FITOR-11107 format. One record per residue: y, x, z of N, C-alpha, C in turn; residue in one letter. Coordinates in pm, 1 decimal, padded with zeros to 6 digits. Example, Ala and Ser with C-alpha at 12.3 -4.5 7.8 and 13.67 -1.06 7.14 Angstrom:
<<-00569.0, 01319.0, 00780.0>, <-00450.0, 01230.0, 00780.0>, <-00330.0, 01320.0, 00780.0>, A>
<<-00225.0, 01285.0, 00708.0>, <-00106.0, 01367.0, 00714.0>, <00003.0, 01290.0, 00787.0>, S>
END
This chain:
<<-00119.7, 00081.3, 00000.0>, <00000.0, 00000.0, 00000.0>, <00126.3, 00085.9, 00000.0>, M>
<<00124.5, 00193.5, 00081.6>, <00239.3, 00282.2, 00089.2>, <00262.1, 00353.0, -00044.5>, K>
<<00153.5, 00391.4, -00111.2>, <00163.7, 00458.4, -00240.7>, <00230.1, 00367.0, -00344.2>, C>
<<00197.9, 00237.7, -00341.1>, <00258.0, 00141.2, -00433.2>, <00408.2, 00130.4, -00413.4>, G>
<<00452.9, 00132.4, -00288.5>, <00596.1, 00125.9, -00259.5>, <00668.9, 00249.8, -00310.3>, R>
<<00606.3, 00364.9, -00297.1>, <00667.5, 00489.5, -00343.0>, <00680.8, 00487.3, -00495.5>, I>
<<00576.0, 00442.1, -00562.7>, <00580.4, 00433.7, -00708.7>, <00689.0, 00336.0, -00752.2>, V>
<<00698.5, 00220.1, -00686.4>, <00799.6, 00119.6, -00720.6>, <00939.9, 00175.7, -00698.4>, M>
<<00961.8, 00245.1, -00588.3>, <01093.8, 00304.0, -00560.6>, <01129.1, 00408.2, -00666.5>, A>
<<01031.9, 00488.1, -00708.7>, <01057.2, 00589.2, -00811.4>, <01093.5, 00523.3, -00944.3>, A>
<<01025.0, 00414.9, -00978.5>, <01056.1, 00344.0, -01102.7>, <01196.6, 00284.5, -01099.8>, L>
<<01234.2, 00225.5, -00988.6>, <01367.8, 00167.0, -00975.3>, <01474.1, 00275.3, -00988.1>, V>
<<01453.0, 00389.5, -00923.9>, <01550.0, 00499.3, -00932.7>, <01559.8, 00553.1, -01075.1>, M>
<<01446.9, 00570.4, -01141.1>, <01447.9, 00623.3, -01277.5>, <01519.1, 00527.3, -01372.2>, A>
<<01496.9, 00398.6, -01354.0>, <01564.4, 00298.9, -01436.9>, <01714.4, 00302.3, -01413.2>, T>
<<01756.3, 00310.8, -01288.7>, <01898.6, 00316.4, -01255.9>, <01965.1, 00439.6, -01313.7>, G>
<<01899.9, 00553.4, -01303.9>, <01955.1, 00676.8, -01359.7>, <01963.0, 00665.9, -01511.0>, I>
<<01860.5, 00609.7, -01571.9>, <01860.2, 00593.1, -01717.4>, <01971.7, 00503.7, -01765.0>, G>
<<01995.3, 00392.9, -01695.5>, <02102.7, 00300.8, -01733.8>, <02239.6, 00362.4, -01712.3>, L>
<<02255.7, 00438.6, -01607.1>, <02386.4, 00497.0, -01576.0>, <02426.5, 00602.5, -01677.5>, A>
<<02329.6, 00673.5, -01734.3>, <02362.2, 00782.0, -01824.9>, <02377.2, 00740.9, -01970.6>, G>
<<02351.5, 00618.0, -02002.9>, <02352.3, 00575.2, -02142.8>, <02480.2, 00500.7, -02176.0>, C>
<<02544.4, 00542.5, -02283.2>, <02659.4, 00469.1, -02332.6>, <02609.6, 00366.7, -02433.0>, S>
<<02661.5, 00247.6, -02424.8>, <02616.0, 00141.9, -02513.9>, <02696.5, 00138.4, -02643.2>, S>
<<02806.5, 00211.7, -02649.3>, <02893.2, 00209.1, -02767.5>, <02860.3, 00325.8, -02859.5>, A>
<<02884.1, 00303.2, -02989.7>, <02862.2, 00409.7, -03086.8>, <02965.4, 00396.9, -03198.4>, R>
<<02994.2, 00509.4, -03261.8>, <03083.1, 00507.2, -03377.2>, <03004.3, 00461.2, -03499.4>, Y>
<<03059.2, 00364.9, -03572.9>, <03005.1, 00325.5, -03702.2>, <03082.5, 00399.8, -03810.3>, V>
<<03213.7, 00416.3, -03787.6>, <03301.8, 00486.8, -03879.8>, <03405.4, 00561.4, -03797.4>, L>
<<03428.6, 00686.7, -03833.3>, <03530.6, 00766.1, -03764.1>, <03604.3, 00848.1, -03869.2>, R>
<<03724.7, 00804.8, -03903.5>, <03808.6, 00871.5, -04002.4>, <03938.0, 00916.2, -03935.4>, E>
<<04020.0, 00998.7, -04002.8>, <04143.3, 01048.6, -03940.3>, <04239.1, 00939.7, -03892.5>, P>
<<04246.9, 00827.0, -03960.6>, <04343.2, 00724.8, -03921.0>, <04284.1, 00595.1, -03870.5>, G>
<<04151.5, 00581.4, -03876.4>, <04090.0, 00454.9, -03834.7>, <03945.7, 00476.7, -03794.3>, R>
<<03887.1, 00371.9, -03736.0>, <03747.9, 00381.8, -03694.6>, <03687.8, 00245.2, -03669.1>, G>
<<03557.8, 00244.7, -03653.0>, <03483.8, 00124.2, -03615.3>, <03385.5, 00165.4, -03507.6>, I>
<<03385.1, 00089.4, -03398.4>, <03293.7, 00111.5, -03287.2>, <03204.0, -00011.4, -03276.4>, V>
<<03075.9, 00011.4, -03249.3>, <02981.1, -00099.1, -03232.9>, <02925.4, -00098.4, -03091.5>, A>
<<02908.0, -00220.2, -03036.1>, <02846.0, -00238.4, -02905.8>, <02745.1, -00353.4, -02917.1>, I>
<<02644.8, -00356.8, -02831.8>, <02544.7, -00463.3, -02841.0>, <02603.6, -00603.4, -02824.5>, P>
<<02703.2, -00617.2, -02736.3>, <02767.4, -00746.5, -02712.2>, <02905.3, -00721.5, -02654.0>, A>
<<02997.2, -00814.8, -02675.8>, <03133.6, -00800.9, -02624.8>, <03138.2, -00851.7, -02481.2>, N>
<<03090.2, -00768.6, -02389.6>, <03081.8, -00808.6, -02250.3>, <03103.3, -00688.8, -02158.9>, T>
<<03144.4, -00718.6, -02039.3>, <03152.4, -00619.6, -01933.0>, <03075.2, -00667.8, -01810.6>, N>
<<02977.8, -00753.7, -01832.7>, <02898.1, -00807.4, -01722.3>, <02806.5, -00697.7, -01666.6>, A>
<<02795.9, -00693.5, -01533.9>, <02711.9, -00594.1, -01468.8>, <02568.9, -00609.7, -01514.4>, W>
<<02492.4, -00506.5, -01538.6>, <02520.9, -00365.5, -01517.2>, <02575.7, -00295.5, -01641.9>, P>
<<02592.6, -00369.4, -01749.4>, <02639.2, -00307.8, -01873.3>, <02789.1, -00326.6, -01888.5>, W>
<<02855.9, -00222.5, -01923.7>, <03000.4, -00224.6, -01946.2>, <03026.8, -00190.7, -02092.6>, K>
<<02971.4, -00273.0, -02182.8>, <02980.9, -00245.4, -02326.2>, <03126.2, -00233.2, -02372.8>, H>
<<03209.6, -00327.4, -02333.4>, <03349.2, -00325.8, -02379.1>, <03420.3, -00200.8, -02327.7>, R>
<<03399.9, -00166.5, -02201.8>, <03460.5, -00045.1, -02146.3>, <03413.3, 00078.9, -02222.4>, D>
<<03284.4, 00083.7, -02257.9>, <03231.7, 00197.1, -02333.4>, <03299.1, 00207.4, -02470.6>, D>
<<03321.3, 00093.5, -02535.2>, <03389.7, 00093.1, -02665.5>, <03533.1, 00143.3, -02650.4>, A>
<<03602.6, 00095.9, -02547.7>, <03741.1, 00139.2, -02523.4>, <03747.1, 00290.8, -02500.6>, E>
<<03648.5, 00345.8, -02430.6>, <03646.0, 00490.3, -02406.2>, <03632.4, 00567.6, -02537.3>, K>
<<03544.2, 00521.4, -02626.9>, <03527.6, 00589.6, -02754.9>, <03655.1, 00584.3, -02838.1>, L>
<<03719.3, 00466.6, -02841.7>, <03842.7, 00453.7, -02919.2>, <03951.8, 00543.4, -02860.7>, M>
<<03957.7, 00552.3, -02728.2>, <04056.8, 00636.8, -02661.3>, <04028.5, 00784.8, -02688.1>, Q>
<<03900.9, 00822.1, -02692.7>, <03866.1, 00961.2, -02725.5>, <03906.7, 00994.7, -02868.8>, Q>
<<03889.6, 00898.5, -02959.4>, <03924.9, 00920.1, -03099.5>, <04076.2, 00932.8, -03116.4>, H>
<<04151.7, 00845.2, -03051.2>, <04298.3, 00846.8, -03060.8>, <04359.3, 00846.7, -02920.0>, F>
<<04368.1, 00964.3, -02856.7>, <04421.6, 00972.2, -02720.3>, <04565.6, 00923.2, -02708.3>, P>
<<04644.8, 00932.1, -02815.7>, <04784.5, 00887.0, -02811.4>, <04796.5, 00735.1, -02823.8>, A>
<<04687.6, 00666.7, -02850.1>, <04689.4, 00521.0, -02858.2>, <04628.4, 00468.7, -02986.6>, G>
<<04588.2, 00343.8, -02983.9>, <04526.3, 00279.7, -03099.2>, <04557.2, 00130.3, -03097.6>, F>
<<04543.3, 00068.5, -03214.1>, <04558.4, -00076.5, -03228.2>, <04427.2, -00131.9, -03281.1>, H>
<<04383.9, -00243.2, -03225.1>, <04263.5, -00309.8, -03274.3>, <04304.6, -00405.5, -03385.1>, I>
<<04244.7, -00389.6, -03502.7>, <04276.1, -00473.7, -03617.6>, <04182.7, -00593.4, -03630.8>, D>
<<04056.6, -00575.4, -03595.1>, <03959.5, -00682.5, -03617.9>, <03841.5, -00665.1, -03524.5>, R>
<<03788.9, -00777.2, -03477.0>, <03667.8, -00777.7, -03395.7>, <03576.4, -00886.3, -03449.9>, E>
<<03449.1, -00854.1, -03466.5>, <03356.0, -00953.7, -03519.6>, <03212.8, -00912.7, -03490.9>, A>
<<03127.2, -01012.9, -03484.8>, <02984.5, -00988.4, -03474.2>, <02931.0, -00959.8, -03614.3>, E>
<<02845.9, -00859.4, -03627.6>, <02791.5, -00821.3, -03758.0>, <02639.0, -00827.2, -03753.5>, A>
<<02579.8, -00879.1, -03859.0>, <02434.5, -00881.4, -03871.9>, <02390.2, -00743.7, -03919.9>, V>
<<02300.8, -00680.7, -03845.7>, <02255.9, -00545.8, -03879.6>, <02106.6, -00540.1, -03913.7>, V>
<<02040.3, -00655.3, -03909.9>, <01898.1, -00657.7, -03942.5>, <01837.9, -00791.8, -03908.4>, G>
<<01707.9, -00799.6, -03918.5>, <01634.6, -00921.0, -03885.8>, <01512.3, -00882.9, -03805.0>, K>
<<01467.2, -00974.8, -03722.1>, <01344.8, -00955.0, -03647.0>, <01257.3, -01079.0, -03664.1>, T>
<<01128.0, -01057.3, -03677.9>, <01034.4, -01167.7, -03696.1>, <00929.0, -01161.7, -03587.6>, T>
<<00906.4, -01276.1, -03524.1>, <00798.2, -01287.8, -03427.4>, <00697.5, -01387.8, -03482.2>, T>
<<00571.6, -01358.4, -03461.9>, <00464.9, -01444.0, -03514.7>, <00364.2, -01473.9, -03405.8>, S>
<<00300.2, -01587.4, -03420.6>, <00195.3, -01626.4, -03327.7>, <00097.2, -01718.5, -03396.8>, G>
<<-00017.9, -01732.4, -03333.7>, <-00120.8, -01819.5, -03389.1>, <-00179.2, -01903.6, -03278.0>, E>
<<-00205.8, -02029.7, -03309.2>, <-00265.4, -02122.8, -03214.2>, <-00394.5, -02173.9, -03276.6>, D>
<<-00499.9, -02179.6, -03197.6>, <-00628.7, -02225.4, -03247.6>, <-00677.3, -02341.3, -03162.1>, T>
<<-00724.1, -02445.6, -03227.0>, <-00785.8, -02556.6, -03154.7>, <-00934.7, -02528.3, -03142.0>, D>
<<-00989.4, -02555.9, -03028.9>, <-01133.0, -02536.3, -03009.0>, <-01176.9, -02610.7, -02884.4>, G>
<<-01303.1, -02613.4, -02864.9>, <-01358.9, -02679.7, -02747.4>, <-01431.0, -02576.0, -02663.0>, Q>
<<-01413.9, -02585.4, -02531.6>, <-01485.0, -02495.2, -02441.9>, <-01610.8, -02567.0, -02393.3>, K>
<<-01722.1, -02497.5, -02409.2>, <-01850.7, -02555.2, -02374.1>, <-01921.9, -02458.2, -02281.3>, V>
<<-01978.8, -02510.4, -02173.4>, <-02053.3, -02428.0, -02079.8>, <-02198.7, -02421.3, -02124.5>, L>
<<-02239.7, -02302.5, -02165.9>, <-02377.8, -02279.8, -02205.5>, <-02447.0, -02197.1, -02097.8>, L>
<<-02572.6, -02174.5, -02114.5>, <-02648.4, -02099.2, -02014.9>, <-02591.8, -01958.5, -01996.1>, A>
<<-02536.0, -01899.9, -02102.1>, <-02483.9, -01763.5, -02096.0>, <-02340.9, -01755.4, -02045.3>, G>
<<-02272.9, -01867.0, -02028.9>, <-02135.3, -01864.7, -01982.9>, <-02047.1, -01957.6, -02065.5>, G>
<<-01917.1, -01948.0, -02045.3>, <-01819.8, -02033.4, -02113.2>, <-01796.8, -01981.8, -02255.0>, L>
<<-01806.5, -02068.5, -02353.0>, <-01792.0, -02031.5, -02493.3>, <-01691.9, -02125.8, -02557.2>, V>
<<-01605.3, -02073.6, -02646.1>, <-01512.9, -02158.1, -02721.4>, <-01571.4, -02180.0, -02859.9>, T>
<<-01586.9, -02305.1, -02895.2>, <-01635.0, -02339.1, -03028.8>, <-01514.1, -02367.3, -03116.8>, L>
<<-01510.0, -02306.6, -03232.0>, <-01397.9, -02320.4, -03324.0>, <-01419.6, -02441.6, -03413.3>, D>
<<-01319.3, -02530.5, -03419.2>, <-01331.6, -02645.6, -03509.2>, <-01248.9, -02626.1, -03636.8>, N>
<<-01199.3, -02505.7, -03660.3>, <-01131.1, -02475.5, -03785.2>, <-00982.6, -02505.5, -03788.1>, G>
<<-00922.9, -02551.4, -03681.8>, <-00780.0, -02583.0, -03678.0>, <-00701.0, -02460.3, -03631.1>, Q>
<<-00625.4, -02398.7, -03722.2>, <-00541.7, -02284.4, -03687.1>, <-00400.0, -02310.8, -03735.2>, R>
<<-00303.6, -02271.9, -03652.0>, <-00162.9, -02284.7, -03688.6>, <-00094.9, -02150.3, -03666.2>, R>
<<-00027.9, -02104.4, -03769.0>, <00051.3, -01981.1, -03758.5>, <00198.3, -02018.8, -03755.7>, S>
<<00272.2, -01953.9, -03665.6>, <00415.8, -01979.5, -03653.6>, <00488.2, -01845.6, -03660.6>, I>
<<00586.8, -01836.9, -03749.1>, <00671.2, -01717.5, -03759.5>, <00817.0, -01760.5, -03749.8>, S>
<<00892.9, -01686.2, -03673.3>, <01034.5, -01713.0, -03657.8>, <01112.4, -01586.1, -03688.6>, T>
<<01210.0, -01597.4, -03778.3>, <01294.6, -01483.5, -03812.8>, <01436.2, -01510.3, -03763.2>, T>
<<01491.9, -01413.2, -03692.0>, <01627.9, -01427.1, -03639.7>, <01708.3, -01302.0, -03675.5>, T>
<<01840.0, -01319.1, -03679.0>, <01929.6, -01207.5, -03707.0>, <01940.3, -01115.4, -03586.0>, D>
<<01950.1, -00986.4, -03612.2>, <01982.5, -00887.0, -03510.6>, <02130.5, -00855.3, -03531.5>, V>
<<02211.0, -00869.3, -03426.5>, <02355.2, -00851.9, -03440.6>, <02408.0, -00745.7, -03344.6>, T>
<<02528.1, -00700.2, -03374.8>, <02605.2, -00615.4, -03284.5>, <02751.3, -00656.3, -03298.6>, E>
<<02831.3, -00620.7, -03200.8>, <02972.9, -00654.5, -03201.7>, <03048.9, -00531.1, -03249.1>, Y>
<<03133.7, -00548.7, -03350.0>, <03208.5, -00435.7, -03406.4>, <03357.9, -00452.2, -03385.0>, R>
<<03421.4, -00341.3, -03350.9>, <03565.4, -00337.6, -03328.5>, <03625.9, -00238.1, -03427.1>, I>
<<03713.0, -00287.3, -03515.2>, <03782.9, -00201.8, -03611.4>, <03920.1, -00170.4, -03552.1>, E>
<<03956.6, -00044.3, -03552.9>, <04082.5, -00001.6, -03490.9>, <04147.3, 00107.6, -03575.0>, Y>
<<04274.0, 00134.9, -03544.6>, <04347.3, 00239.3, -03616.5>, <04437.3, 00313.1, -03517.9>, R>
<<04476.9, 00429.9, -03557.7>, <04569.2, 00509.7, -03476.0>, <04697.7, 00432.7, -03458.8>, R>
<<04758.3, 00438.0, -03341.5>, <04876.8, 00358.1, -03309.4>, <04994.4, 00386.8, -03401.4>, A>
<<05008.5, 00508.8, -03450.1>, <05123.9, 00541.3, -03533.4>, <05098.2, 00520.0, -03682.7>, D>
<<04983.3, 00462.5, -03719.6>, <04952.7, 00434.6, -03861.5>, <05025.6, 00309.5, -03907.7>, E>
<<05072.3, 00310.4, -04033.4>, <05131.8, 00188.8, -04092.1>, <05021.8, 00088.1, -04119.9>, D>
<<05056.6, -00037.9, -04115.3>, <04956.7, -00143.0, -04140.2>, <04931.6, -00164.0, -04285.4>, Q>
END
């Protein structure tokens, strides 16, 4: 029992350290006068500070200041999940519980968009 608690505590600590060291923001475009930063979602809800991470990147790019021109969610891919359902009857035989297949199978696939939030910005002293 004590060993399980130690393992659980180690996992919690490793997860916390991993989350603390990871920035959720990334540059999509970085040019001399403008840039685009992407974050998983436009939120600062604990424990993720996505918006703060984006602001830090923009500030690093243009320490003298920047203006945000556009913010939007962008589709960056698709994900598909699939499953199968089978109808059958469970029958207790001498050897144990057996499922008899009556031939009814249903496959279900769902495709959804994978998105990220993008912030387009420019250096503060750039003309519009």
